[in-house]
C-alpha angles and dihedrals in degrees: 000000000000116000095240130041124249108257092206094064110098093240095050095044091055095036090059103031106027096057117108087211091057099041093122086066092055092042089054092046091048091049092050090059099030093053086079086063096043089244117132131190122208099170137358145192123221114234134200107277092213121069140160138208129253097279128049090243093058109111114257118241124215120184133174100244134358127181142163125220127216090274094054094253114150125225123196112195119191134172111212113193099180138027116265126199094235099027097130092048090049096056088046090052090050089052094048091051088055091053090048092048089060091058094046094057094048115057089190092051111148095193091261091133121184119247120292118199123178117201117191119187104206131199092201138043119277095187139021094246123095097238114125091207122047114183122197121200138168106254143150108279094217104038095026087225110157110249096192118031093187102054129077146147113213117193117190116197109206092189090065090057107091105154122130127218092273092053098054108122110168142008094278091056091048091053095046089050091051095049092052099037116023095101089050093057128098095189142013111275117235092240091061098046103119130118098266096046092046086058092046091051091049090052094045096053106114097209090053090063122093119250093261093051090046090055093047089053093048092054089047091046090051092052090047092051095046089053089047095050087048091053092043091050090048090050092050092049088050090050090049090048092049090049092049090047090048090049090048089046090051088047092049089046091051092048087050092049091050091049091051090048091050089050090050090051091048089049091048088049089049090051091050094047090051089047089052091046090051091046093050089047090051089047090049091048090049094050092049089051089052091049090050090047092052091047093051092048093050091043092052087053087063098256117150123238091255093050090048091052092046093048096045101030090231120145110270094226087055089050091048093051093051096045089049090057088053093053 
């Protein structure tokens, strides 16, 4: 068993970040990400991660972590391990329900909702660019002026973070490194040795947890690994399918090239046959001209048509036609 727990498992994420006694850890984590949006958290209150709409038939929403800072700004924090077809729409739905929820609780609400920010930690790429953080806001398409300052969806792609311990430059780097690598470490790296991270490492040490927590973690880890294995198997099958498709494409391309080459050879053969035909026609025309010239010469010498035919072996009708043209 690794010394430290995997922060991306459902149990570990909530064990570390959703504990009132450890909220300074969550505050530091949030600030490392929200600093890119010029939003800062000094204090926060944990909220119920399950909430419903105004009516019973409204769909119930369950999220990983929900908290509110001292300004009343809401933060949804989600860990997403696999791609979903409508993932972007789902997190927008979650955020909209939080906005709606603010109005439901205040009958005199004038639509001046407090900020809502959704932070999704992704174990996959959400875009083709190499940015670790992709932020989505509501803005003017032409001027790019932001329409709502206190609303944002922040997607953090962990697979785009590739720094090693020596390359860590700031607090964001340190958090990304921990999320990806804590369960792989045997000791606390020098660049992470501050009061807050020391506490985190102590909390995350598997052997320091009681038996009940260890069992909860193992159950969560098993589910995480099963999903990971499913995803990895799917990826491998996709890669195999891609290779097979590429091989099939190459075979088809080679067949096409062979067909084109065959067509070129046939075209060249047709051209050679046409050239042969033209040469044969030219030879036939030259032979006929020679015959005509011979007939004319013999005819000018006073030989009769029959004598010319006998002498040359030419057809008499042919000789008669040529001599008729002379007369």
